[in-house]
C-alpha positions as CSV (number, residue, x, y, z in Angstrom):
1,X,-146.4,-208.1,5.7
2,X,-147.6,-211.3,4.2
3,X,-145.6,-214.5,4.9
4,X,-143.7,-215.8,1.9
5,X,-144.6,-219.4,0.9
6,X,-141.3,-221.1,0.5
7,X,-140.5,-224.8,0.4
8,X,-137.4,-226.2,2.2
9,X,-135.6,-229.1,0.5
10,X,-133.9,-229.9,3.8
11,X,-133.0,-228.5,7.2
12,X,-130.0,-228.9,9.4
13,X,-130.1,-227.7,13.1
14,X,-126.7,-226.6,14.1
15,X,-125.1,-225.1,17.1
16,X,-125.3,-221.5,15.8
17,X,-128.7,-221.8,14.2
18,X,-131.0,-223.5,11.8
19,X,-129.7,-224.0,8.3
20,X,-132.5,-224.2,5.6
21,X,-131.8,-225.4,2.1
22,X,-134.2,-223.9,-0.4
23,X,-134.4,-224.7,-4.1
24,X,-132.3,-221.6,-5.0
25,X,-130.3,-220.8,-1.9
26,X,-129.3,-221.7,1.6
27,X,-129.9,-219.6,4.7
28,X,-128.8,-219.9,8.3
29,X,-131.0,-218.3,10.9
30,X,-129.7,-217.8,14.4
31,X,-131.7,-219.4,17.2
32,X,-132.5,-216.0,18.7
33,X,-134.3,-215.1,15.4
34,X,-136.3,-218.4,15.2
35,X,-138.4,-218.0,18.3
36,X,-138.0,-217.1,22.0
37,X,-138.7,-220.7,22.9
38,X,-135.9,-222.0,20.7
39,X,-133.5,-219.2,21.7
40,X,-133.7,-220.7,25.3
41,X,-133.9,-224.4,24.4
42,X,-131.1,-226.8,25.0
43,X,-129.0,-228.1,22.0
44,X,-130.6,-231.5,22.3
45,X,-134.1,-229.9,22.1
46,X,-133.1,-227.7,19.1
47,X,-131.5,-230.6,17.2
48,X,-134.8,-232.6,17.4
49,X,-136.4,-230.9,14.4
50,X,-138.6,-232.4,11.7
51,X,-139.3,-230.9,8.3
52,X,-142.9,-231.3,7.3
53,X,-143.6,-233.6,4.3
54,X,-144.5,-230.7,2.0
55,X,-141.4,-228.7,3.1
56,X,-143.5,-225.7,4.3
57,X,-143.0,-226.1,8.1
58,X,-140.6,-227.2,10.8
59,X,-141.7,-229.0,13.9
60,X,-139.9,-229.5,17.2
61,X,-141.7,-232.3,19.0
62,X,-140.1,-231.9,22.4
63,X,-141.6,-228.3,22.6
64,X,-144.6,-228.8,20.3
65,X,-143.2,-225.8,18.4
66,X,-144.2,-225.3,14.7
67,X,-142.7,-222.6,12.5
68,X,-143.3,-221.9,8.8
69,X,-140.3,-221.9,6.5
70,X,-141.5,-218.7,4.8
71,X,-141.7,-216.8,8.1
72,X,-138.3,-217.9,9.2
73,X,-136.6,-216.9,5.9
74,X,-138.4,-213.5,6.0
75,X,-136.5,-212.8,9.2
76,X,-133.1,-212.9,7.5
77,X,-134.0,-211.1,4.2
């Protein structure tokens, strides 16, 4: 299955998961569905997330973890 190209307007790391605001909706993805690394990361490590300038990806600098917005949203569709 091809990864959907979606652009995030903003992200909000929360205790239960990662909230992603898209142009037409908002999704919340549990940490266990984001990646094995983030599922086992501390709250501090999860909260330190950066949205890429184009809105296509999310980066966690403490782990050097990069995930595409499209791949994350596909997991909850």
